[in-house]
N, C-alpha and C positions, 0 to 999 in steps of 0.2 A: 342942472339941479338934480340931486340924488333923491330917489324915492325910497321911503321906508318899506322894506319887504315884510309883508305879514304872512305868517305861516298858515298852512292849511288847517292846522290844529286850532289856531286862534279863530280863523274864519268859521270853522265848523262849530265852534263854541258860541260865537256871538252873532253870526248871521241869522240862525233860526230865531233868536230872540228879537232881532230887528224885524224879521219877517212877521213874527207874531203881532207886534204892535202896529206895523204898517198895514197888514191885512185886516186886523181888527178895526183900524181907523177907517178903512174903506167901508166896512159895514156900518160903522157909526154914521157915516155920511149918508147912508142909504136908509136910515131908520124911518124916515118919513114915508117910505113906500108901504103904507098900511095894507094895500091890497095883496101884498105878498107875505104878510106876517102870519106866523103859525099861532100866535096869541094876540089878542087885542092889547094895545099899548098900556091900557090901565091895569091889566093883570100883572104887569111887571112890578108895579109899585105895591100891589096888594099881596101877591103871593111870595115874592122874594123878600126874605127877612134880613138881608144885609145890604148896605149901601154900596154904590158903585165905587166910592172912595176906598171902602174896606176891601173890595174885590181887587182893586188895583194894587193895594199894599200886599195882599195875600199872594197875588201872582208874582210880584217882584221878589218876595221872600223865596218862593219856589224857584224862580229863575236864578237867584243867588246860589242856592244849593246846586242847581243844575250846572252852573259855571264851575263851581268848585270841584264837583265830581268829574266833570268832563276834562278839566285841566289835569287833575290827578291821574285819570285814566291815560291820557296822552303822554304824561310824564313817565308812566310805568312801561307802556308799550312802545314808546318812541325810539327812533334810531339815534344813538348817541352822536353820530356824525352830523345829524341834522339834515341829511339828504332825503328829500321827499321820495316815496316809493313810486315806481313807474306805474302809470295808469294801465289797466288791462284793456282788452278789446271792448267794443261797445256791447257785444253779445254777453260777455262776462259781467259787465256792469249791470245790464238788464237782469241777468240771473241773480246777481247780488241784491238788487232792489227787491225782487220777488221773495228771496229767502228772508231778507230783513223784514219785509212786510208780514210774512207768515210768523216769524219769530215774535215780532212785536204784538201781533194780534193774539197769538197763543198765550203769551205772558200776561197781557192785559186782561184777557177774558177770565182766566182762572184766578188771578189775584183780585180782580174787580168783583167777581162773583163771590169769592170767599169773604170779601169785606161786607157783603150783604148777608151772607149766611151767619157769620160770627157777630152776634149782637153787640159785644163789647167793641169790636173794631168799627162796626157801623155807627154806633152811638158816639164814640169818642174821636173817630177819625173820618170815615167816609161821609157821614151825614153833612159835613161842612160843604162838600161839593153839591149836595142835594138841597141846600138852602136856596139855590137858584132853581126854583121850579119852572120859571120861565127863562130858559137859557139865552145868553147873548154872547157875541163873539169874544170879547176880551175876558169873559168869565170862564173860558174853556179850561184854563189851568188853575182855577180857583179851588185849591185843595188844602187839606191839612199838610204841613211840610213833610210829615212822615209818609203820607200817601204819595205825594209828589216824588219823593225820593225812591220809594219802593216801586210804584206803578210806572212812572214815566221815565225817571232818570236811569234806574237799573234796567228797565225794559229796553230803553234806548241803547244802553251799553251792550246788553246781550245781543241786540239786533246787529250792532256794529261788529262785534267780535265774531259771532257765529257766521255772518255773511262773508266775512273776510274783506270787506270793502276798505279802500284807502281813505285817509282823512279827507282827501279832495272829493271823493264820491260822497262821503258823509255830509259834506256841505249841502249837496243837492238833495240827498235823501232826507235829512232832518228838516230841511226847509220845506220839502214837500209834505212830510208828516205833520209839520206845524200848520201849514195851510189847511190840510185835511182836518185836523183837530179843531181849528178855529171855525172852519166852515160847518162842521157837525154841530156846533153850538150857536150858530149865527141867528137862528130863529126866523130866517127869511127864505122862502122858496122862490128863488129868482128864476125867471125864464132864461133858458140858454146856459145855465150853470152846468159846465161839463162834469163837475164832480157828482152832481145828482144823476147824470146820465150814465156815467161810468161805474158808479158804486151804488149798490143797493143800501149800503150802510152810509147814511147821509143825515142831514139835519132833521128830516121828518122821522126817520127811523130812530135816531138817538133821542129825539124829543119825547118819544113814548116812554123811554126809560126814566125820564125826569118827572113823569106824572105818577100819581098814586096808583093808578090802575096798571102801570107798566113797570113798576119798580123791581119786579121779579123777572123781567124779560129784557131782551136786547142789551145784554152785557158786552157784546162784541164792540171793539174799538181798536183802531180807527178806520180800518180798511174794509174788511170782509164780514159776512154774516155766517160763515160756515160753522163756527162753534155753537152759535145759538141754534142753528138748524140741527146739528148733530146731537146736541144735548137737550133739546126740547125747550129752549128758552126764547124761541123766535116768535115775535109778534109783528105781523106786517102792518104797514100803514096804508090808509086810504084817505087821501085829501079831498075835501069838498069845500065849496065856497061857503063862507059864513054869511048869514043874513045881514049882519052888521058891517060886513066888509072883511076882507082877509080870508084866511083858510083855517080849516080845522081838521083834526084827524078823526073822521067819523067812526072808523073801526074801533078806536080806543074808547070813544064815547059809548058805543054799543056794548063793548066788552065790560065797561064799568057798570052799565045797567044790568047786564047779565049776572055779574058778581053779586050785585045787590039783591037780585031776585033769588039767587041760590041761597043767600044767607037767610032769607025769610021763607 
């Protein structure tokens, strides 16, 4: 029986999308672990102004654009013979990963921050993502389609091209980037989560940005915090147990009170 061979380009386009929904699904199964939540369950219904059905539709729209751009990119840069390029050494692949992560972080920081600075862009485009004040996993890519195209799709394409990675390496890199992005929006501080150990930029760090007191801080996404630290937009997180159960970012709460005192 003959097997249909699927190209690395197709796998690199569709595997990260499958990873997005599968990894989000894992967090949906863990929603009942209230002792690890960064927000009480009730806040999700009170503070978020869009339904989960709307979020699913919005993410699917963005992923449709993502597929179209990805296929177009591979069509333009692809080898006419259809022969997949030779994979470089492991050391080169690791270097390509690091370069791609730095490129993606740099692109996302400056575009993301500008969308907050420009009132028109924030009101008409970026504010859609911030309707999820209490983030959850599958809302990670809930954006205005133009933002998804500019911030995520173009940023991903630049990471791929500048790093010089092959389509096969791209399968792993973009799957990893997808896992990281979903995790940063999961709203659960789970014990033993290696992404929380390895990256200071994690769900607690990014959750600050989704709150009113932190909307001018923590623009970095999805890997490092370097641009926030370099350009003065870094706000650290300090997690403490909430009396009602779960966790809360006490630093953010104290900072919010400080701002109120300054205003008066």
